[in-house]
N, C-alpha and C positions, 0 to 999 in steps of 0.2 A: 544322572546319565545324560550325555550330550547327544543331540541329533543334528544331522545335516539337513538343511532346508534349501532346496533349489527353486529359484523363481524364474519362470519362463514368461515371455520370450527373451528376457534380459540375460538369461544364463548366469545369474548372480547367486552365489552360495553364502550361507552363513551357518555357523555352529551355535546352537543354543541349548540350554538345559531343558529337559523334559518338563512339560507343564507351562512352558513359556507361551505368552500370547502371540498368535500368528501375525497380528498387525505390528507388534513390537519387533518381531523377527524381520519383517519387511523393512522397517525403519533401520534396523541394524545393517541390513544388506544394501541400504540406500536405494531401495525400490519404493518409489513414492506412489502410494495408493490413496485414492480419494477417501477421506474419512471426515466429513464435515461436522460430525457430532462430537469429535474428539475421542471416539472409541467407545461410546456407550450404547451402540447398536440401534440408535433411533433414525439415522439417515439412510441406512441400507446401501450406501454407495461403495463399501469396501468388499464387494462380492468378488470372490476368487474361486477357481476350480481346483480341487485337490485331485490330481491325476494319479498319484501313488502315495501310499502311507495312510496314517490314521490320525485324525484330530478328534477332540471332544468338543462338540458344538452345543452352546447354550440355545434354548428355544428362541425362535424369532418368527415374527409374522411378515418379515420382509422378503422371505423366499417362498416360492410356491412348491408344492409337492413334486412337481415335474422338475424344477430346478434342483431340488435337493437330491433327487434320483440321478441327476446328471453330474453330481459332485460339487455343486455350488455350496459355499459356506460364506458367512460374514467373517472376515479376518479378525475383526475386533472381538468377536464372541467365541473364537476358536482357540483351544490350547493344544499344544503339540505333544503327540504321544509316540511318534516314531520318526524315522527319516521321511522326508516329504519331497514330492515334486508338485509345485503349485503353479498354475497358469493364471496370470493376471489378464482378464479380458479387456479389450479396448475401452469399454464404458467405465471401467474402474480406475483407469490410469489418468494421471494428470496430463492433459494435452500439452503438446509442444507449444511453447509460447510464440505467438506471432505478434511482432510489433506493428501497430497500426500506422497509417500514414501520418505525417506531421500535421499538427494543428494548423488550420488555415489562418490567414492574416487577420481575420476578425477576432482571433483570440488575443486579447489586449497585451498579455505578457509575452507570448511567443513572437509577436510581431515586432517588439522593441529590440533595439540593439543593446549591447552591454553598457555602452556609454550612457544611454538614457536610463537604463535600469539603475546604474550606480550614481546617477547625478545627485541623489539625496544624501549620499554618504561619502566620507573620506575614502579614497581609493587606495587603501593600504592593507594588503592581505595579512592575516595573522601569522603567516609563515614567510620569512624573508631569507634569501640566500646571498651571502657576500663573499666575493673572492678577495683574498689578501695575500700579499707577499711579505714575509717576515725576514728580518735579518737573522742569520744563525747566531746562536749564543756564543759567547766567549767569556774569558775570565773577568772582563770589565762590564759585560752585559749578561749576567747570569741569573736573570729572573726565571721563574718556572714557566713551563710551556703555556699554562692557562693564562697567566698574567700577560705573556707575550701576545697571545691571541687577542685578549681584551684590549691591550694597548694598540694593536694595529687596527682593530675594529674602530676604535676612537679616532685614530689618525687618518685612516683612509676613508671612513664612511661616517664620521661624526657621531658615532654611537656613544652617548654619554650615560645611558641608564645602567644601573647595576645589573650585571649579567650573571645568571646562575648557570649551572651545568648539570647534566645527568651523570650519575656515577658510571653508567654503561658507556658513555662517551669517553670519560677519563680513562677507562680501561684499555682503549685502543688508540687514543689520540696521539700519544707520544710516538708510537710506531708510524702512524700514517703521515704525520707532518715531516718526519725525517725521510721516509721513503719518497715523499713528494718534494724534497729539497726545499721545505718551508714555504711552498706555494699550495695553498689549500682553499677550499670553499667551506664556509661555516654556515650551517642552517640554524636560524633562530626562530623560536616560538615566542611571539609577542602577545601576551595575555594581560589585558588591563595595563597596569604600569610595570609589570614584571617581564623580564626577558630571560629566556633560557636557551642555552646551546643544546640542540638535540641531535646534531650530526656534524661530523667533520669528514670531508672528502678530499681526495687527492686531485690537484689541478683545478681548472676553472670550469665549474658546472653550474654557475649562477643562472644561466639561461634555461637550465633543465629543472624547472620547478613547477610541479603540478599538484593539484588538489582534486579529490573526488568528492562530488556532492551526491548524497544518497538520500532517497526518499524511501523510508522503511514502511511500505504499505502492508496492510493486513493480508491482501491478496497478491499484490504485485510490488516488487522492489525495483525502483528506477535508479539509474546511476549516470552521472555525467562527469567527464574528465575536463578539468579547467586548466588551461595554461596560465599560470599566475603572472608570468612575465608579460605576455601579450594580452592578457585579460580576454581570452576567447575560449569558447567551448570547442574541444577538438574531437570528442567522441561521446557517444551516448549508447546505452544498452539497458535492457530491462529483462526481467525474468520473474517467474512465479516465486513467491515466498515459500520455501520448502516446508515451513511450519504448517502449511495447509494440510499436510498429512496427519497433523495432530488436532485439527479442528479448523473450520472455515471462518469462524468469527472470534472476537476477542474473549467472549465469555467462555466458549469451549476450550480455548487455549489456557485461560486462567485456571480452569478446572483441571486440565491436563498437567499444568505446572505443579499441582499438588500431589500428583502420583509419583511413584518411585522413579527417581532420576528424571522426572518430567521437566523440571526447570533446566537442567543440564542439557537435555535433549533439544529443547526449544531454542536455547542459546546457540547450540551447535548447528542447528538447521539454518538459522538466520545468518550465522557467521559463514557457513559454507556457501550460501547463496550470494552473499556480498563478495566473498573472496573470488568466486567464479566470475562475477561481474567485473571486478577490478582487473583480473587477468584479461578478460575480453576487451576492456577499455584500453589497456596497455597495448594489446595486439593490434587493435584498430588504429591506434594513434602512432604505432611504430616506435614506442618509447620503452626504456627499461622499466621493469616493474618497480624497482627501487626508487625511481624518480618521483613517485607519488609521495609527496612529503606529508600530506595530512588528509583527513576525511572530515567532512562536515555532514552530519546526519540529522534528519528530521523525521519524526514518526509520532503516532499517537502515544499517549502515556503508557499504555500496556506494551506496545511494540518497543518503546524506548527501554522500559524496565527489562523486557526479555532479552534485548540486545546486550544490555549491561549485566545481565545475570542477576537482576534484582527480583525478588519474589513479588508478584502482583496480588498475593493473597488478600491483603487488606484493602485493596482497591475494590474488590468484589463485595466486601462486607461493610455494612453501615458502621460508621459514617463515611465510608469510601475514601480512605486516606492513602495516597501514594507514599512510597518510601522517601522520595525526593522529587522536587519539580525543577530544580536547577542543578546542573551537573558539571563536574570539573573536566578539564582536558585530561585525557587518558592515553596510555599507549594502546594502540589498536590491537596488538597481539594479546593483550590481557583479556580481550573479549573473544578470543578464539579465532581472530582473523589471520589468514595466511598472508602476512605482509612483512615488509622489511622491519626489523626490530625497533627502529626509532621513528616509525610512522605514528603520528599522533592523531587523535580523533576527538571531536566534540559533538555533543548532541544539543539541538535547540531546546531551550527551556519549555516546560509544560505549564499549563494553566491550572488544571485540576485533574481529578480522577479520569474523566473521559473527554477532556479537551487537551490536546497535546501540542508538541512542538511543530507538528506538520501544519496546524492551524496558525500558530504564531508566525512561522515562516511564510505562509501564504498571505496572511494579513499584511505583513511587512512588504513582501514583494509586490503585492497588488496596490500598495499605497493607501490602504484603508486607514492605517494608523496615523498617517500624516495629512489626510484629506479632510476638508471641511464638509464634503458631501456626506449626507446620511446614507450609509451603505448597508445592504444586507448581503453578507458573504456566506455562501452555502457550499459546503464540501459534501457532495452527494456520494454516498458509498455505504458500506456495511454499517458504519457508526453514525453517519449523518450529523456532523458538527455544523453549527450555525453561529454566526457572529453578527451583531447589529451595533452600529455606532459610527464614529469618526475619530478625528484626532483628539477630541475633548473627552470622549467616554466610549467604552465598549462593553457589551454584555454578551456572554457566550453560553451555549448549552449544547448538549449532545443527546440525541434520541436514537437508541438502538433500532435500526431498521431491519436488521437481519440480513441473511445472505441472498435474498431474492434479486437484488440489483446485480449480483455477481453470478447469477444462474443457479444459486443454491436453493434447495427446497422446491425445485421445479422438476417435473418428471423427465423432461428432456433438456434440462438446463445444463449449461456448460460455460466455462470461461471464454474469454475472447481468443479462442484458438481457431485454427484453420477449419473451415466448414461450419462455423457457428452462424446461425441466422442473425443478422444484425439490423436489417431493415425489412419492414413489412408494409404492403399496401393491399387493401381488400376491395374488390368490386362490390358495391352495395347491392346490385341486382342479382348477381350470380353467387356471391359469397366466395368467389375464387380469389386466392391470394397471389400476389407477386412478391417474391422474396429475394433478398440479396445476402450472400454469405461472405464471411471473411475469406479472402483468397479466391473467391468466386469458384468454389468447388462444390461438389455434392454436399447438401446439408447433413450435418452430423448431430445437430442439436440447436439450441437457441440461447444466446447470451443476454445479458441484462438489458442492453439498449434495444435488442430485438424484441424482448418481452414487453417493454414499454410500448414500442411501436405496435406490436400485435394487439395489446389490450386496447390502446387508443382506437385502432382501426376496427376492432370487434365491437367496441361501444358505438362508434359513429355509424357502423353498418348494422346496428341493432342485433348483432349476434349475441351480445350480452346486454343485460339490463343494468339499471343503476346499482343493483346489489351485487353485480358481478356474476349473475346466474346466466348460464347459457340457454338460449331458446331452442330446445330440441325439436320444436314443431316446425322449424324452418325447412323448406323443401330443398335441401342441399345434402349431398353425400358427405360434405365436409363436416357437418354437424351430426353428432351421433352419441349414443350411450356407450361409454367404454366400460372396462372392467371396474374402474374406480369412479364412475359417474360420468356426467356429460363432458364432452371434449370437442375441440375443433381441430381438424387436421390441417396442419400447415404444409406438410409434404408427405406424399404417398411413399410406401416402402420401396417401390422400384425407382424412386427419385433420390433416395437417401444413401449416404455412405455406409450405413450399418444395416440396411435392408429392413428397417422398421419404419412404420408410420411415425412421423414426428408430430406430436399433438400439444395443444395447450389445454389443460384440464381446468375444471372449476377450482380444484385444490391449488393449482398454480396461480390462478387469478386471485384467489383468496390471499395467498402468501404475498403477492405483489401489492394488493390493496392494503394489507396491513403494513407493509413497508412504506408505501407512499403516505399512508395516514400518519405514521410516526413522524415523518419529515414535516408534513403540513401542520400537524399539531404542535411540533416544536417551534415552527415559525410563528404560529398563532400565539402561543404562550409568550414567546420572546417579545413580540409586538405589543401584546396586551400588558405585559409586566412593565414595559417602559412607556406606556401610554402613547404609542406610535401607531398611526394608521398606515396601511400599505401604501396609500396614496402619498404619504409624507416621505416615503423612501425615495431617494433621488436616483438610486442605481442598485441593481442586483447583480452580483458576481457569482457565477457558478464555477466551482473549482473541483479538482479531482481528476484523475486519469479517466474515470468513468464519465465525468462531466464533459469531456472533450467530444463525445460522440452522441450527445443527446440533441434532439430537435426540440426547441423550446415549445413549439406548438403541441407536440405530443405530450410533453411533460405537463403542460397545463390542461390538456384534454382529460387526463386521468386524475387531475387534482393533486398532483405532487407539489406544485407551486401555486400560489395565488395568481389570479389573473392580473396581468401587469403589462404595460406597453412593451412589445417585443424589442423596440429599438433601445430601451433602457436596460436590457438584459445582455450581459457580456459573459463570454466563457473565458475563464482565466487559464484553463489548462491545468497542468500539474503545478499548482502554486507552491506546494511543498518542495518540489525539486528545484524550482526556480529560486525560491528563497534560500535553500541550502547552497545553491550555486553562488548567489550574491554574497552569502555569508563567508564563503571561502575567499572572496575578493575584498572583503571589507571587515576588519576587526571592529570598526565602529558600529557596523550593522549588528554584529553579534552582541555587542554591549547593549544596543538599543532593544534587541530581542528580549533581554532580561527585563527591561523597563516595561515593554508592551505586555509581556506575560504577567508581570506583577500588578499592572493596573487594570487588566481585563477581568471584570466581574464574572463570576460563574453562577449560573442558575441551575440548581439540581432539580431536574424534572421529576425524579422519582419521589421527591418530597412535596410535589405540587399536585394537590387533588384535582385541580382544573385540567391537568394534562390528560387524564383519562377521559374526561368529558369531551375535550377537543378531539381526542383520538377516535372515540366512538363515532362522533359526528362526521369524521373524515373517512369512515369505512364504507363509503359509497362513491359512485362515479358520477360526476367528479366530486360531489359532496352532498350531504343531506340537504343543505341549503343551496339550491341551484342558483339562487339569486346572486351568489358570490361569483358565479361563472357565466355571465351573460353571453360572452363570445363563444364559449363552448356549446351552450344550448342553442345559439343561433346556427352554428355549423351543423349541429345534430338535426335541426329542423330543415335546413337546406339540403341535407343529404336525402 
């Protein structure tokens, strides 16, 4: 028996079979509900209100008796027994994405122009468009249409390579060239030494040649439209990865992929997000959607697998083997993208199970792979990838930091949406905070950068001790015992958008300390395994969209990074997106990416017994061994 489920306030409906999971029904209706645990009931974020109808709810400790009486259920633990009307409250919805301000000039990649970026590689995009005018055939010149096109490409543009062609192009080519009176534009995909005709258009459209660079992030997908003729970026857009409704981190998504139709759903969600961004880019730039000739994508190994529809099952199981690390050019529509039929796509090669193409793209774009400087490249985020090395050698590792950096596992955590607290300062004498929110509106929660700021300030103000425990004996109404233990009030209920006190709890602090400890331990193991001291490192580059908005002082205060001269730390910004952008402009760079990925050694931390020792030692503020952080301890003393 089928039942109709209506989701409010979206007013979206879907028909599902009786016994279907309510969260799955929401996905089918394209209602994105927070579900950071991938649907196993542990995060408690998929709370919805059943206003009409009956569901069968499995037991959970995430809802109070009062909430249950008000009709609250966890969508992931509820099965549908009748027609339903379900209200999704604001706290369970994925916030509308707000793009941050552009990175300042101090971000080394964002500040450079394309010419400087491309100076290391031959400036020849993998996609080329050529306008040709062919003589019409006659009895004395009766070669077939394909040979005629190849002949004119050689005559007019000096193309001597053997040219292949897609069957799909052959099916319409004869009609198009005759309708165009033998004046057409031919689009070629140049991959290594092979050349393929991928599109034939009427008239001269050679100047209308664009590529889209895509950073497939676990949380956020960034896209940039590149004019291949002028070598300029003409539009940029970002949005949440819709896969977040299936799990906030890669582990929960890998688990989700093993469920019924899970892999298909995950691929569909990422494809829909990218398709929407491509439409947005075309609208912003004022171009035809079909003028986007190719996509160049970079993502971690799991995100790349899910985009391509490859099962990540064996990445999660020892010995952690991906299906592939190097990927062919593909038709974008084969991955579910709503694009012109002949638009091609390529993904940056990956290194290993948990170090992907996003790191390869970033290492190339930042110049680490060609520099003699000994560099520590750190992509701070949910997965925490780290690379140490230079042009002669590189070693990489990944340490799962969890979702705390993205606001996950935090009582009032949220992504970088309007109203998220992103900066915090605390008066040492009164314990009163000064906060700044995204969009400068009433606070609705706290995002990752705000949480780091808050913890650093709470430590320096002695609201928390080295263990991350809140001092409840302080004479301040901001420090109190909450329902779930000690907490610090960042914003009172009458100051907030949701009418609730926004607090940082000891549990939140513990989650963040564990996340920062994972990053610090990964750095420590990488340095130790290569017999390198932090003082030997000539430069630290911090990458990732999250890395854009960090303050290095706060990062070191909580012990996320080792103490290191501020002037030698640079923010790369979104190295993955910049690398993908450069790849769209240089086929030589794409070839070099394969070399970089193949020569980058991978250190599997799960097989290193020392990692846990380093991790445990880092579970303090800033560290068990405070001698590693003399500047932090000096600031603490001066406060």
